[in-house]
PAMAR-982517 format. One record per atom (N, C-alpha, C, O): atom name; residue in three letters; z, x, y. Coordinates in Angstrom, 1 decimal. Atoms other than C-alpha are relative to their C-alpha. Layout:
BEGIN
R; CA; ALA; Z; X; Y;
...
END
This chain:
BEGIN
R; N; MET; 1.0; -0.1; -1.3;
R; CA; MET; 68.2; 196.1; 5.3;
R; C; MET; -0.4; -1.4; -0.2;
R; O; MET; -0.4; -1.9; -1.3;
R; N; GLU; -0.1; 1.4; 0.3;
R; CA; GLU; 67.4; 192.6; 6.6;
R; C; GLU; -1.9; 0.9; -0.2;
R; O; GLU; -2.2; 2.0; -0.4;
R; N; ARG; 1.6; -0.7; -0.2;
R; CA; ARG; 62.8; 192.4; 6.9;
R; C; ARG; 0.0; -1.0; 1.1;
R; O; ARG; 1.0; -1.7; 1.5;
R; N; LEU; 0.0; 1.0; -0.8;
R; CA; LEU; 61.3; 190.4; 9.2;
R; C; LEU; -1.4; 0.0; -0.1;
R; O; LEU; -1.9; 1.0; 0.4;
R; N; CYS; 1.4; 0.2; 0.4;
R; CA; CYS; 57.3; 188.8; 8.1;
R; C; CYS; -0.6; -0.5; 1.5;
R; O; CYS; -0.6; -1.7; 1.9;
R; N; VAL; 0.5; 0.8; -0.9;
R; CA; VAL; 55.6; 188.5; 11.3;
R; C; VAL; -1.5; -0.2; 0.3;
R; O; VAL; -2.3; 0.7; 0.6;
R; N; VAL; 1.6; -0.3; -0.2;
R; CA; VAL; 52.1; 187.3; 11.6;
R; C; VAL; -0.5; -0.3; 1.1;
R; O; VAL; 0.1; -1.3; 1.7;
R; N; ILE; 0.6; -0.1; -0.8;
R; CA; ILE; 49.5; 188.1; 14.3;
R; C; ILE; -1.0; -0.3; 0.5;
R; O; ILE; -1.5; 0.9; 0.3;
R; N; ASP; 0.9; 0.6; 0.0;
R; CA; ASP; 46.5; 186.6; 15.5;
R; C; ASP; -1.2; 0.6; 1.3;
R; O; ASP; -2.1; 0.0; 1.9;
R; N; GLU; 0.7; -0.9; -1.1;
R; CA; GLU; 44.9; 189.1; 18.2;
R; C; GLU; -1.5; 0.4; -0.8;
R; O; GLU; -1.7; 0.7; -2.0;
R; N; SER; 1.1; -0.6; 0.5;
R; CA; SER; 41.4; 190.1; 18.2;
R; C; SER; -0.7; 1.4; 0.5;
R; O; SER; -1.8; 2.0; 0.1;
R; N; ARG; -0.2; -0.6; -1.0;
R; CA; ARG; 42.1; 192.6; 20.9;
R; C; ARG; 1.0; 1.6; -0.8;
R; O; ARG; 2.2; 1.7; -1.1;
R; N; GLU; -0.7; -1.2; 0.2;
R; CA; GLU; 42.6; 196.4; 19.9;
R; C; GLU; 1.0; 0.5; 0.7;
R; O; GLU; 2.1; 1.1; 0.3;
R; N; GLU; -1.7; -0.2; -1.5;
R; CA; GLU; 45.0; 197.0; 23.1;
R; C; GLU; 0.4; -0.4; -0.5;
R; O; GLU; 0.6; 0.2; -1.5;
R; N; ARG; -1.1; 1.5; 0.2;
R; CA; ARG; 47.0; 194.0; 22.4;
R; C; ARG; 0.3; 0.5; -1.3;
R; O; ARG; 1.5; 0.7; -1.6;
R; N; LYS; -0.7; -0.1; 1.9;
R; CA; LYS; 47.2; 194.8; 18.5;
R; C; LYS; 0.6; 1.3; -0.1;
R; O; LYS; 1.3; 1.5; -1.1;
R; N; LYS; -0.9; -1.2; 0.4;
R; CA; LYS; 48.4; 198.5; 19.1;
R; C; LYS; 1.4; -0.3; 1.2;
R; O; LYS; 2.3; 0.5; 1.5;
R; N; LEU; -1.0; 0.1; -1.3;
R; CA; LEU; 50.7; 197.3; 22.0;
R; C; LEU; 1.0; -0.9; -0.3;
R; O; LEU; 2.1; -0.8; 0.1;
R; N; LEU; -1.5; 0.2; 1.2;
R; CA; LEU; 52.7; 194.5; 19.3;
R; C; LEU; -0.1; 0.4; -0.3;
R; O; LEU; -0.1; 0.9; 0.8;
R; N; HIS; 0.1; -0.4; 0.3;
R; CA; HIS; 52.4; 196.6; 17.4;
R; C; HIS; 1.2; 1.0; -0.1;
R; O; HIS; 2.2; 1.1; -0.8;
R; N; ASP; -1.2; -0.7; -0.7;
R; CA; ASP; 54.5; 199.1; 19.2;
R; C; ASP; 1.0; -0.1; 0.2;
R; O; ASP; 1.9; 0.8; 0.2;
R; N; VAL; -1.1; 0.9; -1.1;
R; CA; VAL; 56.9; 196.8; 20.9;
R; C; VAL; 0.5; -0.7; -1.7;
R; O; VAL; 1.7; -0.6; -1.9;
R; N; LEU; -1.1; -0.2; 1.8;
R; CA; LEU; 58.0; 196.0; 16.7;
R; C; LEU; 0.5; 0.7; -0.8;
R; O; LEU; 1.5; 0.7; -1.6;
R; N; ALA; -0.6; -1.7; 0.9;
R; CA; ALA; 57.6; 199.6; 15.5;
R; C; ALA; 2.2; 0.1; 0.7;
R; O; ALA; 3.3; 0.5; 0.2;
R; N; ALA; -1.1; -0.5; -0.8;
R; CA; ALA; 60.2; 199.7; 18.2;
R; C; ALA; 1.4; -0.5; -0.5;
R; O; ALA; 2.4; 0.2; -0.7;
R; N; TYR; -0.9; 0.3; 0.0;
R; CA; TYR; 62.4; 197.4; 17.5;
R; C; TYR; 0.4; -0.6; -1.7;
R; O; TYR; 1.4; -1.3; -1.8;
R; N; ALA; -0.6; -0.5; 1.0;
R; CA; ALA; 62.5; 197.6; 13.7;
R; C; ALA; 1.1; 1.6; -0.2;
R; O; ALA; 2.1; 1.9; -0.9;
R; N; VAL; -0.4; -1.5; -0.6;
R; CA; VAL; 63.5; 201.1; 14.7;
R; C; VAL; 1.8; 0.0; 0.5;
R; O; VAL; 2.7; 0.6; 0.1;
R; N; ALA; -1.7; -0.2; -0.3;
R; CA; ALA; 66.8; 200.0; 17.0;
R; C; ALA; 0.6; -0.9; -0.3;
R; O; ALA; 1.7; -1.2; 0.3;
R; N; ARG; -1.4; 1.0; 0.7;
R; CA; ARG; 67.9; 196.9; 14.6;
R; C; ARG; 0.0; 0.7; -1.6;
R; O; ARG; 0.7; 0.3; -2.5;
R; N; ASP; -0.3; 0.2; 1.8;
R; CA; ASP; 67.4; 198.4; 11.0;
R; C; ASP; -0.8; -0.8; -0.8;
R; O; ASP; -0.5; -1.0; -2.0;
R; N; THR; 1.1; 1.1; 1.0;
R; CA; THR; 64.4; 195.9; 10.0;
R; C; THR; -0.7; 0.8; -0.3;
R; O; THR; -1.0; 1.8; 0.4;
R; N; GLU; 1.9; 0.3; 0.8;
R; CA; GLU; 61.4; 196.2; 7.7;
R; C; GLU; -0.3; -1.0; 1.1;
R; O; GLU; 0.4; -2.0; 1.5;
R; N; VAL; 0.9; 1.2; -0.6;
R; CA; VAL; 59.2; 194.3; 9.8;
R; C; VAL; -2.0; 0.4; -1.2;
R; O; VAL; -2.6; 1.4; -1.6;
R; N; GLU; 1.2; 0.0; 0.3;
R; CA; GLU; 55.9; 193.2; 8.3;
R; C; GLU; -0.9; -0.7; 0.3;
R; O; GLU; -1.1; -2.0; 0.2;
R; N; ILE; 1.2; 0.7; -1.1;
R; CA; ILE; 53.0; 192.8; 10.4;
R; C; ILE; -0.7; -0.5; -0.8;
R; O; ILE; -1.0; 0.3; -1.7;
R; N; ARG; 0.6; 0.1; 1.0;
R; CA; ARG; 50.8; 190.3; 8.6;
R; C; ARG; -0.9; -0.6; 1.4;
R; O; ARG; -0.7; -1.6; 2.1;
R; N; TRP; 1.6; 0.6; -0.9;
R; CA; TRP; 46.9; 190.2; 11.1;
R; C; TRP; -0.4; -1.0; -0.3;
R; O; TRP; -0.1; -1.2; -1.5;
R; N; ILE; 0.9; 1.3; 0.6;
R; CA; ILE; 45.0; 186.8; 10.8;
R; C; ILE; -1.2; 0.6; 0.3;
R; O; ILE; -1.3; 1.0; 1.5;
R; N; GLN; 1.3; -0.7; -1.5;
R; CA; GLN; 41.4; 188.5; 11.4;
R; C; GLN; -1.1; -1.5; 0.3;
R; O; GLN; -1.1; -2.7; 0.2;
R; N; ALA; 0.9; 1.0; -0.7;
R; CA; ALA; 38.9; 186.9; 12.9;
R; C; ALA; -1.2; -0.4; -1.0;
R; O; ALA; -1.9; 0.1; -1.9;
R; N; GLY; 1.2; 0.9; 1.4;
R; CA; GLY; 36.7; 184.0; 11.1;
R; C; GLY; 0.7; 0.2; -1.5;
R; O; GLY; 0.2; 0.6; -2.5;
R; N; ALA; -0.9; -0.1; 0.6;
R; CA; ALA; 39.7; 183.7; 9.1;
R; C; ALA; -0.2; -1.2; -0.6;
R; O; ALA; -0.3; -2.0; 0.4;
R; N; GLY; -0.4; 0.6; 0.7;
R; CA; GLY; 39.7; 181.0; 6.7;
R; C; GLY; 1.2; -0.6; 0.2;
R; O; GLY; 2.1; 0.1; 0.6;
R; N; ASP; -1.2; 1.0; 0.1;
R; CA; ASP; 42.3; 177.9; 6.5;
R; C; ASP; 0.7; 1.1; -0.9;
R; O; ASP; 1.8; 1.7; -0.6;
R; N; ALA; -1.3; -0.2; 1.4;
R; CA; ALA; 43.6; 179.5; 2.9;
R; C; ALA; -0.1; 1.3; 0.0;
R; O; ALA; 0.2; 1.7; -1.2;
R; N; GLU; -0.6; -1.3; -1.0;
R; CA; GLU; 43.7; 183.1; 4.9;
R; C; GLU; 0.9; 0.2; 0.4;
R; O; GLU; 1.8; 1.0; 0.2;
R; N; ILE; -1.3; 0.8; -1.4;
R; CA; ILE; 45.6; 181.5; 7.8;
R; C; ILE; 1.1; -0.1; -1.2;
R; O; ILE; 1.9; 0.8; -1.1;
R; N; ARG; -0.3; -0.2; 0.4;
R; CA; ARG; 47.4; 180.5; 4.8;
R; C; ARG; 1.2; 0.5; -0.5;
R; O; ARG; 2.3; 0.1; -0.4;
R; N; SER; 0.0; -1.4; 0.7;
R; CA; SER; 48.1; 183.4; 3.0;
R; C; SER; 0.5; 0.7; 0.9;
R; O; SER; 0.2; 1.9; 0.9;
R; N; ALA; 0.0; -1.1; -1.5;
R; CA; ALA; 49.0; 184.8; 6.0;
R; C; ALA; 1.5; -0.4; 0.3;
R; O; ALA; 2.3; 0.5; 0.5;
R; N; CYS; -0.8; 0.4; -0.1;
R; CA; CYS; 51.6; 182.3; 6.6;
R; C; CYS; 1.2; -0.4; -0.5;
R; O; CYS; 2.3; -0.8; 0.1;
R; N; THR; -1.2; 0.5; 1.2;
R; CA; THR; 53.6; 181.5; 4.0;
R; C; THR; 1.7; 0.9; 0.0;
R; O; THR; 2.7; 0.3; 0.1;
R; N; ALA; -2.0; -0.9; -0.7;
R; CA; ALA; 57.2; 184.6; 4.7;
R; C; ALA; -0.1; 0.0; 1.1;
R; O; ALA; 0.5; 1.1; 1.4;
R; N; ALA; 0.5; -0.3; -1.3;
R; CA; ALA; 56.1; 184.4; 8.6;
R; C; ALA; 1.5; -0.6; 0.2;
R; O; ALA; 2.0; -1.7; 0.1;
R; N; GLN; -1.5; 0.4; -0.7;
R; CA; GLN; 59.4; 184.4; 9.9;
R; C; GLN; -0.9; -0.3; 2.1;
R; O; GLN; -0.7; -1.2; 2.9;
R; N; LEU; 0.1; -0.2; -1.2;
R; CA; LEU; 58.0; 184.9; 13.3;
R; C; LEU; -1.6; 0.4; 0.1;
R; O; LEU; -2.2; 1.4; -0.3;
R; N; ALA; 1.2; 0.0; -0.3;
R; CA; ALA; 54.3; 183.6; 14.8;
R; C; ALA; -0.5; 0.9; 1.6;
R; O; ALA; 0.2; 1.0; 2.7;
R; N; PHE; 0.6; -0.2; -1.5;
R; CA; PHE; 52.1; 185.1; 17.6;
R; C; PHE; -1.2; -0.2; -0.3;
R; O; PHE; -2.0; 0.2; -1.1;
R; N; VAL; 1.9; 0.3; 0.4;
R; CA; VAL; 49.0; 183.7; 17.9;
R; C; VAL; -0.4; 0.0; 2.3;
R; O; VAL; 0.3; -0.5; 3.2;
R; N; SER; 0.4; 0.0; -1.4;
R; CA; SER; 46.8; 184.5; 21.4;
R; C; SER; -0.7; -1.5; 0.0;
R; O; SER; -1.4; -1.9; -0.9;
R; N; THR; 1.4; 0.4; 0.9;
R; CA; THR; 45.3; 181.7; 22.3;
R; C; THR; -1.8; 0.3; 1.6;
R; O; THR; -2.6; -0.2; 2.4;
R; N; ARG; 1.7; -0.5; -0.8;
R; CA; ARG; 42.1; 183.2; 24.3;
R; C; ARG; -0.9; -0.8; -0.5;
R; O; ARG; -1.6; -1.4; 0.3;
R; N; ASP; 0.1; 1.4; 0.1;
R; CA; ASP; 40.8; 180.5; 21.9;
R; C; ASP; 0.5; -1.0; -0.5;
R; O; ASP; 1.0; -1.3; -1.6;
R; N; THR; -0.9; 1.6; 0.5;
R; CA; THR; 42.1; 177.2; 22.2;
R; C; THR; 0.1; -0.7; -1.5;
R; O; THR; 1.1; -1.1; -2.1;
R; N; GLU; 0.1; 0.8; 0.5;
R; CA; GLU; 40.9; 175.7; 19.7;
R; C; GLU; 0.6; 1.0; -1.0;
R; O; GLU; 1.8; 0.6; -1.2;
R; N; ARG; 0.0; 0.0; 1.0;
R; CA; ARG; 41.2; 178.1; 16.8;
R; C; ARG; 1.4; 0.5; 0.5;
R; O; ARG; 1.8; 1.3; -0.3;
R; N; ALA; -1.6; 0.0; -0.1;
R; CA; ALA; 45.2; 178.5; 18.5;
R; C; ALA; 0.5; -0.7; -0.8;
R; O; ALA; 1.2; -0.5; -1.8;
R; N; ALA; -0.7; 1.0; 0.7;
R; CA; ALA; 45.7; 175.3; 17.9;
R; C; ALA; 0.0; -0.6; -1.7;
R; O; ALA; 0.7; -1.3; -2.4;
R; N; ARG; -0.1; 0.2; 1.8;
R; CA; ARG; 44.4; 175.4; 14.1;
R; C; ARG; 0.5; 0.6; -0.8;
R; O; ARG; 0.7; 0.5; -2.0;
R; N; ILE; -1.3; -1.4; 0.5;
R; CA; ILE; 46.6; 178.5; 13.8;
R; C; ILE; 1.5; -0.5; -0.1;
R; O; ILE; 2.3; -0.4; -1.0;
R; N; GLY; -1.7; 1.2; 0.1;
R; CA; GLY; 49.8; 176.2; 14.6;
R; C; GLY; 0.1; -1.2; -1.1;
R; O; GLY; 1.2; -1.6; -1.4;
R; N; ALA; -0.3; 1.1; 0.3;
R; CA; ALA; 49.2; 173.5; 12.9;
R; C; ALA; 0.1; 0.8; -1.9;
R; O; ALA; 0.9; 0.4; -2.8;
R; N; LEU; -0.1; 0.1; 1.6;
R; CA; LEU; 48.5; 175.0; 9.3;
R; C; LEU; 0.9; 1.6; 0.2;
R; O; LEU; 0.7; 2.1; -0.9;
R; N; LEU; -1.6; -0.3; -0.4;
R; CA; LEU; 51.6; 177.5; 10.4;
R; C; LEU; 1.1; -0.8; -0.3;
R; O; LEU; 1.9; -0.6; -1.3;
R; N; TYR; -0.9; 1.0; 0.4;
R; CA; TYR; 53.6; 174.5; 10.8;
R; C; TYR; -0.4; -0.5; -1.5;
R; O; TYR; -0.2; 0.1; -2.5;
R; N; ARG; 0.3; 0.6; 1.4;
R; CA; ARG; 52.4; 172.7; 7.9;
R; C; ARG; 0.5; 1.2; -1.5;
R; O; ARG; 1.4; 0.9; -2.3;
R; N; THR; -0.9; -1.9; 0.4;
R; CA; THR; 53.3; 176.8; 6.0;
R; C; THR; 0.8; 0.3; -0.1;
R; O; THR; 1.5; 0.7; -1.1;
R; N; SER; -1.9; -0.6; -1.2;
R; CA; SER; 56.1; 177.5; 7.8;
R; C; SER; 0.1; -0.8; 0.2;
R; O; SER; -1.0; -1.3; 0.5;
R; N; PRO; -0.7; 1.0; -1.5;
R; CA; PRO; 58.1; 174.7; 9.6;
R; C; PRO; 1.0; 0.4; 0.6;
R; O; PRO; 1.3; 0.1; 1.7;
R; N; ASP; -1.3; -1.7; -0.6;
R; CA; ASP; 61.0; 177.7; 9.9;
R; C; ASP; -0.5; 0.4; 0.6;
R; O; ASP; 0.2; 0.3; 1.7;
R; N; CYS; 0.9; -1.3; -0.7;
R; CA; CYS; 58.6; 180.2; 11.5;
R; C; CYS; 0.5; -0.4; 1.4;
R; O; CYS; 0.6; -1.6; 1.7;
R; N; THR; 0.4; -0.3; -1.0;
R; CA; THR; 59.0; 180.9; 14.7;
R; C; THR; -1.7; -0.1; 1.1;
R; O; THR; -2.5; 0.8; 1.3;
R; N; LEU; 2.0; 0.0; -0.4;
R; CA; LEU; 55.3; 180.2; 16.5;
R; C; LEU; 0.5; 0.0; 1.5;
R; O; LEU; 1.1; -0.8; 2.3;
R; N; ALA; -0.2; -0.7; -1.8;
R; CA; ALA; 55.5; 181.9; 19.8;
R; C; ALA; -2.0; 0.1; 0.9;
R; O; ALA; -2.8; 0.8; 0.3;
R; N; TYR; 1.5; -0.2; -0.5;
R; CA; TYR; 51.5; 181.4; 22.3;
R; C; TYR; 0.3; 0.5; 0.5;
R; O; TYR; 1.5; 0.6; 0.8;
R; N; TYR; -0.1; -1.2; -1.0;
R; CA; TYR; 50.4; 183.9; 24.5;
R; C; TYR; -1.0; 0.0; 0.7;
R; O; TYR; -1.7; -1.0; 0.7;
R; N; GLY; 0.6; -0.8; -0.7;
R; CA; GLY; 48.2; 185.7; 26.5;
R; C; GLY; -0.9; -0.7; 1.0;
R; O; GLY; -1.6; -0.3; 1.9;
R; N; TYR; 1.3; 0.4; -1.3;
R; CA; TYR; 46.4; 182.9; 28.3;
R; C; TYR; 0.3; -1.2; 0.1;
R; O; TYR; 1.4; -1.4; -0.5;
R; N; GLU; -1.2; 1.5; 0.0;
R; CA; GLU; 47.0; 178.7; 29.0;
R; C; GLU; 0.0; 0.2; -1.4;
R; O; GLU; -0.5; 1.0; -2.1;
R; N; ALA; -0.8; 0.5; 1.5;
R; CA; ALA; 48.7; 177.3; 25.9;
R; C; ALA; -1.4; -0.9; -0.2;
R; O; ALA; -2.0; -1.2; 0.8;
R; N; PRO; 0.6; 1.5; -0.1;
R; CA; PRO; 46.4; 174.6; 24.3;
R; C; PRO; 0.4; -1.5; 0.3;
R; O; PRO; 1.5; -2.0; -0.1;
R; N; ASP; -0.7; 1.6; 0.1;
R; CA; ASP; 46.8; 171.0; 24.9;
R; C; ASP; 0.2; -0.9; -1.2;
R; O; ASP; 0.4; -2.1; -1.3;
R; N; SER; 0.1; 0.8; 1.6;
R; CA; SER; 46.7; 170.0; 21.5;
R; C; SER; 0.9; 1.2; -0.8;
R; O; SER; 1.3; 1.1; -1.9;
R; N; ALA; -1.4; -0.6; 1.6;
R; CA; ALA; 49.2; 172.9; 20.1;
R; C; ALA; 1.4; -0.7; 0.3;
R; O; ALA; 2.3; -0.5; -0.4;
END
């Protein structure tokens, strides 16, 4: 069975549920194990790097553009092969 590690930066509960449900449906349809690692609000650089170490895919909300850019930069340095998707709001200029 394949495994997909997804990192998600989202603080809104309704969006967390939506992302979880979409990834659960994907896992069932593809017979794939999906691990979701949530980046908690207020997470420091070390916590973000730790969440990103095995990530193959990352969804980062651009609600807070500075935070989104910081997470993207940390992700790129920690796991450069990870696919990064910004969503939800305007993408930050520095991303």
